[in-house]
C-alpha positions in Angstrom: 51.6 -106.3 -29.7 49.1 -109.5 -30.6 46.2 -108.7 -32.7 42.7 -108.9 -32.1 42.4 -111.4 -35.1 45.5 -113.3 -32.9 43.8 -113.5 -29.7 40.2 -114.3 -31.0 41.5 -117.1 -33.1 41.6 -120.8 -32.0 44.4 -121.6 -29.7 47.7 -123.0 -30.9 48.2 -126.7 -30.1 51.6 -126.7 -30.6 53.6 -127.7 -27.2 54.6 -124.8 -25.2 58.4 -124.5 -24.3 58.9 -125.7 -21.0 62.1 -123.1 -19.2 63.5 -125.3 -16.4 62.2 -123.8 -12.9 58.9 -122.7 -14.2 57.5 -125.9 -15.1 54.5 -125.3 -13.0 54.1 -121.6 -14.0 50.7 -120.7 -16.0 50.7 -117.8 -18.5 47.6 -115.8 -17.3 44.4 -114.5 -19.6 45.4 -110.7 -18.3 47.5 -109.0 -16.9 46.6 -106.3 -14.2 48.0 -102.4 -14.9 48.1 -100.9 -11.3 50.1 -97.8 -12.5 51.1 -96.2 -15.8 54.2 -97.7 -17.0 56.0 -94.1 -17.3 54.4 -93.1 -13.6 51.8 -90.5 -12.6 53.2 -86.7 -14.1 52.6 -83.6 -12.4 49.2 -82.0 -12.8 49.6 -78.6 -15.3 47.9 -75.8 -13.2 49.4 -72.9 -14.7 49.0 -70.8 -18.1 52.7 -71.0 -18.5 52.4 -74.7 -18.2 49.3 -75.1 -20.1 51.7 -73.5 -23.3 54.5 -75.6 -22.3 52.2 -78.9 -22.2 50.7 -77.7 -25.4 54.1 -77.1 -27.5 55.2 -80.7 -26.5 51.9 -82.3 -27.7 52.2 -80.6 -31.2 55.9 -81.9 -31.2 54.4 -85.4 -30.7 53.2 -88.0 -33.4 50.1 -90.0 -34.3 46.9 -89.8 -32.8 45.9 -88.4 -29.0 44.1 -90.0 -26.3 41.9 -87.8 -24.6 39.5 -88.3 -21.5 38.1 -86.2 -18.9 36.9 -86.3 -15.5 34.0 -84.6 -14.5 31.8 -84.1 -10.9 28.6 -85.1 -11.8 26.3 -85.1 -8.8 28.6 -83.2 -7.0 28.8 -79.9 -9.0 26.3 -77.6 -11.1 26.8 -78.8 -15.0 29.2 -81.2 -16.7 32.1 -79.3 -16.6 35.6 -80.8 -17.0 37.6 -81.1 -13.8 40.6 -82.6 -15.1 42.0 -83.6 -18.5 44.2 -86.4 -19.5 45.7 -86.9 -22.5 48.4 -88.8 -24.2 50.5 -88.9 -27.4 53.3 -90.5 -29.0 56.4 -88.8 -28.4 55.0 -86.9 -25.1 53.6 -89.6 -22.9 50.8 -88.4 -20.8 49.5 -84.9 -19.8 47.1 -84.2 -16.5 45.7 -80.8 -16.5 43.3 -78.7 -14.0 41.2 -76.9 -16.3 39.6 -74.9 -13.2 43.1 -73.4 -12.6 44.2 -73.0 -16.7 40.5 -71.9 -18.3 40.6 -72.1 -22.1 42.4 -75.0 -23.6 42.5 -73.1 -26.9 46.4 -73.2 -27.1 46.3 -77.3 -26.6 43.4 -77.5 -29.3 45.4 -75.3 -31.5 48.5 -78.0 -30.9 45.7 -80.7 -31.9 45.0 -79.1 -35.4 44.8 -81.8 -37.7 45.4 -84.5 -35.0 42.6 -87.6 -34.8 41.4 -87.9 -31.5 41.2 -91.1 -29.8 38.0 -91.1 -27.0 36.0 -93.8 -25.0 32.3 -93.0 -25.1 33.1 -89.5 -27.2 29.4 -88.2 -26.4 30.0 -87.9 -22.9 33.3 -86.0 -22.9 32.9 -83.7 -26.0 30.3 -81.3 -24.9 32.6 -80.5 -21.7 35.7 -80.3 -23.9 34.1 -77.8 -26.1 33.3 -75.8 -23.2 37.1 -75.4 -22.8 37.2 -74.3 -26.6 38.3 -77.8 -27.9 37.3 -79.2 -30.9 38.6 -82.1 -32.7 39.3 -82.4 -36.3 39.1 -86.5 -36.2 37.5 -88.4 -34.2 37.7 -92.2 -33.3 35.8 -93.8 -30.6 36.6 -97.3 -29.2 33.3 -97.5 -27.3 31.3 -96.9 -30.3 33.8 -99.3 -32.4 33.4 -101.7 -29.9 29.6 -101.6 -30.1 29.9 -102.2 -33.7 32.4 -104.7 -33.6 29.9 -106.7 -31.5 31.8 -106.8 -28.5 29.7 -108.2 -25.5 31.1 -105.3 -23.1 32.0 -101.8 -24.3 33.4 -100.3 -21.0 37.1 -99.0 -21.4 38.4 -101.9 -18.9 36.4 -104.6 -20.5 37.6 -103.6 -24.0 41.3 -103.4 -22.9 40.9 -106.7 -21.5 39.7 -108.2 -24.0 41.6 -106.9 -27.1 44.8 -106.3 -25.5 44.7 -108.4 -22.3 45.1 -105.9 -19.5 43.0 -105.4 -16.8 42.4 -101.7 -15.4 41.4 -100.3 -11.9 37.8 -98.5 -11.9 37.5 -97.9 -8.7 37.5 -93.9 -9.0 35.2 -93.7 -11.7 32.5 -91.9 -9.6 34.1 -89.6 -7.2 34.1 -85.7 -6.6 36.8 -84.8 -9.0 36.3 -81.0 -8.0 38.3 -81.8 -4.8 41.4 -80.4 -4.7 44.0 -81.1 -4.3 43.5 -84.2 -6.0 44.7 -87.8 -4.5 47.2 -89.9 -6.0 45.6 -92.9 -6.2 42.8 -90.6 -8.0 45.5 -89.1 -10.4 47.2 -92.7 -11.4 43.5 -93.8 -12.2 43.0 -91.0 -14.5 46.3 -91.1 -16.0 45.7 -95.0 -16.9 42.3 -94.1 -18.7 44.6 -92.6 -21.5 47.5 -95.0 -21.1 46.2 -98.3 -23.6 44.0 -95.9 -25.5 46.0 -95.3 -28.2 47.2 -99.5 -28.7 43.5 -100.4 -28.2 42.4 -97.7 -31.1 44.8 -99.6 -33.0 43.3 -102.9 -32.3 39.9 -102.0 -32.5 40.6 -100.8 -36.4 42.4 -104.0 -36.8 39.0 -106.1 -35.4 36.5 -103.5 -37.4 38.3 -104.3 -40.7 38.7 -108.1 -40.1 34.6 -108.0 -39.7 34.2 -105.7 -42.9 32.9 -102.9 -40.5 35.4 -100.1 -40.5 34.2 -98.0 -42.8 30.8 -98.0 -41.0 32.5 -97.4 -38.0 34.5 -94.3 -39.2 30.8 -93.4 -40.3 29.5 -93.1 -37.2 32.6 -91.8 -35.6 31.9 -88.4 -38.2 28.7 -88.4 -37.7 29.7 -88.2 -33.7 31.8 -85.6 -34.1 29.5 -83.4 -36.7 26.5 -83.9 -34.5 25.0 -80.4 -33.3 24.8 -79.7 -30.0 21.1 -80.7 -28.5 18.9 -78.2 -28.4 17.5 -77.0 -24.9 15.3 -79.2 -23.5 11.4 -77.7 -23.4 10.1 -76.9 -19.6 12.8 -79.0 -18.5 11.1 -79.0 -15.1 8.8 -81.8 -16.3 10.9 -84.1 -16.4 11.1 -84.3 -12.5 11.4 -87.8 -11.2 7.5 -88.5 -9.8 6.1 -85.7 -11.2 2.9 -88.1 -12.1 2.3 -87.5 -8.5 1.6 -84.2 -8.7 -2.0 -83.2 -9.3 -3.6 -80.3 -10.6 -2.5 -77.3 -12.8 -1.8 -75.1 -9.2 0.3 -77.7 -7.7 2.1 -78.1 -11.1 2.7 -74.6 -11.2 4.5 -74.8 -7.4 6.5 -77.8 -8.9 7.7 -75.6 -11.7 8.9 -72.9 -9.4 10.3 -74.8 -6.8 12.6 -76.6 -9.3 13.4 -73.1 -11.0 14.6 -71.8 -7.6 16.6 -74.9 -6.9 18.5 -74.4 -10.3 19.1 -70.8 -9.3 20.7 -71.6 -6.2 22.5 -74.6 -7.3 23.9 -72.8 -10.1 24.8 -69.4 -7.7 26.5 -72.4 -5.0 28.0 -74.7 -8.0 26.2 -77.8 -6.2 24.3 -80.3 -8.0 20.5 -79.5 -7.8 19.8 -83.2 -6.0 22.3 -81.9 -3.6 20.4 -79.2 -2.4 17.0 -81.1 -2.8 16.3 -84.2 -4.2 13.3 -84.3 -6.7 10.7 -86.2 -4.6 11.1 -83.4 -2.1 9.9 -80.9 -4.7 7.0 -83.1 -5.5 6.4 -84.0 -2.1 6.4 -79.8 -1.2 4.1 -79.2 -4.5 1.7 -81.8 -3.6 1.1 -80.6 0.2 1.7 -76.5 -0.5 2.9 -75.8 3.1 2.4 -72.2 4.4 4.8 -72.5 7.2 8.4 -73.4 8.2 7.3 -75.8 10.1 4.9 -77.5 8.2 7.7 -77.1 5.3 10.4 -78.7 7.2 7.6 -81.4 8.3 7.3 -82.6 4.4 9.6 -85.2 3.4 13.3 -84.6 2.2 12.9 -81.2 4.0 15.3 -82.0 7.1 18.7 -80.7 8.4 20.4 -77.1 8.9 20.2 -76.3 5.4 16.7 -77.0 4.7 15.7 -74.8 7.8 18.0 -72.6 6.5 16.5 -71.9 3.0 12.7 -72.8 4.1 11.7 -68.9 3.6 13.1 -69.5 -0.3 11.1 -72.9 -0.6 7.6 -71.3 1.1 8.1 -68.1 -1.4 7.8 -69.8 -4.8 4.9 -71.9 -3.0 3.4 -68.9 -2.0 3.9 -67.3 -5.7 2.0 -70.8 -7.1 -0.8 -69.9 -4.9 -1.6 -66.6 -5.8 -0.6 -67.5 -9.6 -3.4 -66.4 -12.2 -2.0 -68.1 -14.8 -1.2 -71.7 -14.2 1.1 -74.2 -16.1 -0.9 -76.5 -18.2 -1.1 -80.4 -17.4 0.3 -80.9 -21.1 2.2 -79.2 -23.3 2.0 -79.8 -27.2 5.2 -81.6 -28.2 6.8 -83.3 -31.6 7.4 -86.4 -29.9 5.7 -89.4 -30.9 2.5 -91.1 -28.5 3.6 -94.4 -27.0 4.0 -97.1 -29.2 1.1 -98.8 -26.9 -1.3 -96.3 -27.8 -0.6 -96.8 -31.7 -3.2 -99.6 -31.9 -6.1 -97.0 -30.9 -4.4 -93.6 -32.7 -3.0 -94.9 -36.0 -3.4 -99.0 -36.4 -1.6 -98.8 -39.7 1.4 -97.4 -37.8 1.1 -100.3 -35.1 0.7 -102.6 -38.1 4.1 -101.6 -40.0 6.3 -101.3 -36.5 4.8 -105.1 -35.5 6.1 -106.3 -38.9 9.3 -104.2 -39.5 10.9 -104.1 -35.8 11.6 -107.8 -35.9 12.8 -107.7 -39.6 15.2 -104.9 -38.3 16.7 -106.8 -34.9 17.3 -110.1 -37.3 19.2 -108.2 -39.6 21.4 -106.6 -36.7 21.7 -110.3 -35.3 23.2 -111.3 -38.6 25.8 -108.6 -39.1 26.5 -109.0 -35.1 26.0 -105.4 -34.0 23.1 -104.1 -31.6 20.2 -103.1 -33.4 19.7 -99.4 -32.0 23.5 -99.3 -33.8 22.1 -100.9 -37.3 19.0 -98.4 -36.8 18.1 -96.0 -34.2 14.9 -96.9 -32.4 13.4 -93.5 -33.0 14.1 -93.4 -36.7 12.2 -96.7 -37.2 9.2 -95.5 -35.1 8.8 -92.2 -37.2 9.5 -94.2 -40.5 6.4 -96.5 -39.5 4.3 -93.6 -37.7 4.9 -91.2 -41.4 6.0 -93.4 -44.0 7.0 -92.5 -47.3 4.4 -92.9 -50.3 6.1 -95.7 -52.1 6.7 -99.0 -51.0 9.8 -99.1 -53.4 13.6 -99.2 -51.9 14.4 -95.8 -53.2 11.7 -94.3 -51.5 12.8 -96.2 -48.1 16.0 -95.2 -48.0 15.1 -91.4 -48.8 13.0 -91.2 -46.0 15.2 -92.8 -43.6 17.9 -90.9 -44.9 15.7 -87.7 -44.0 15.3 -89.2 -40.6 19.1 -89.0 -39.7 20.3 -92.8 -40.8 23.9 -92.6 -42.5 24.8 -94.2 -45.4 25.6 -97.4 -44.3 22.3 -98.1 -42.4 20.5 -96.9 -45.0 22.2 -99.3 -47.2 21.8 -102.4 -45.0 18.2 -101.9 -43.7 16.2 -100.0 -46.8 15.8 -103.2 -49.1 14.9 -105.3 -46.1 12.5 -103.0 -44.7 11.2 -102.3 -48.2 10.7 -106.0 -48.9 8.7 -106.4 -45.8 6.7 -103.4 -46.3 5.7 -104.8 -49.7 4.9 -108.3 -48.1 3.0 -106.4 -45.1 0.9 -104.8 -48.1 0.4 -107.9 -50.2 -1.2 -109.8 -47.5 -3.7 -107.1 -46.6 -4.8 -106.9 -50.5 -5.5 -110.5 -49.9 -7.3 -109.9 -47.1 -9.4 -107.5 -48.7 -9.9 -109.1 -51.7 -11.2 -112.3 -49.8 -13.8 -110.2 -47.9 -15.1 -108.6 -51.4 -15.5 -112.1 -53.1 -16.2 -114.9 -50.0 -17.5 -117.5 -52.8 -15.3 -117.0 -55.4 -12.5 -119.3 -53.7 -9.2 -118.8 -53.0 -7.6 -115.1 -54.3 -5.1 -114.6 -55.8 -2.0 -112.6 -54.0 -0.3 -111.4 -56.8 -1.9 -107.8 -57.8 -2.3 -106.9 -61.0 -0.1 -104.0 -63.0 -3.1 -101.3 -62.1 -2.7 -102.3 -57.9 1.2 -102.5 -58.5 0.8 -98.8 -59.4 -1.7 -97.6 -57.1 0.3 -99.4 -54.2 3.6 -97.8 -55.2 1.6 -94.6 -54.3 -0.4 -95.6 -51.2 -3.2 -93.8 -52.3 -5.5 -94.8 -49.1 -2.0 -93.9 -47.2 -1.7 -89.8 -47.7 0.4 -88.1 -45.5 -1.7 -85.5 -43.1 -0.9 -81.8 -43.2 -0.1 -81.1 -39.8 0.4 -82.8 -36.1 -1.4 -85.4 -34.9 -3.9 -84.5 -31.8 -1.2 -86.6 -29.8 1.2 -84.3 -30.6 3.4 -86.1 -33.3 3.8 -85.5 -36.8 1.5 -85.6 -39.8 1.2 -88.9 -41.0 -0.9 -91.1 -43.5 -4.3 -91.8 -42.5 -5.1 -95.4 -40.6 
């Protein structure tokens, strides 16, 4: 198979041999792969079939390509309704986890085997819910980002690096449907058909760019990342919540959201299929008292809304009679919006204004997205609560504490430290000019005493608690 290095190099100018009868034939840039080379296997739907499949997988060689299909927007939660796996010597295996239950036996068969996933953060939660956990991970989507590919979808990467195009017409269908249509299964099998060749091509490209170690470190960070903690007050993420005015109306919104969540879980339906967020917002704002008033509220229409009307009215009545109302805002450790920094903490705003373009420029130099070089939240928190010293080591330690990986720290700490020291020097020069307006041009270079003082940043000592805006304690402006 042609390596990515060969495919991306300058075209060969030597004459192409001409075969009689094919003089007018043009070699296409890519080949459309309409079906798996080995066909679509039957779906494993029994525990006995799963055990046989696991035994076969254990006898395979090399990494295992894995993917899942979920019913997002149709069913409650993000569980997998189909698991696809492919390994050398085994071929493709399609498993219905709704029928088989836990895939622990398959996980045991893959002990010590590298998993190849595309956008692993999307699939790992549903795989873990089925008792599957990788010992090693290679993420072709994340690898593509680090390699600087313009498009990092599976089909786009497969076309650019391998020369095959894949159909993606069934990516957003209801995978809880049974039986699954044959063309859907064909699509699902194609998702893992070229994943292992893509993995090797991506490794070649990353090695060629000198980025392979960066990518491997990122893959391990994804594999070992702890599960995200439950959101505080998830109902506050309701779309359009800013239209709801008053604590009693907010209380009604929370109760309506919780009622919808409970009903969605019971019916195994996506909450938005029961009622859209806009309907909850409208009902919480209007707080109707009767069924006709409720059914006249935008979003409450159809037989299902009429059937469940008493449920929604009870939630609204509970809010109307509540003595303890939810607060308009809650304390949070989230940073305030950047646009508010100038008023709340101008020193932090000045740091971000200087450091953000420096990091962006560095990312462009290395040919990767800025967010992959350094997570934007890490840079914002660095600027909001910097270390006491502008030295490179202090900068590196702070970035590491915030969660930056080793390779990210090695690349960004020196440039962040240098830009920050330059900012401090300009501020010193400006202060000096204000203090001695008649003394002529100030000397930018500080004395040794000033350097020591600057290393300690005596005028920016960390605070001792959360800011009034709910952010971290940080140096005074």
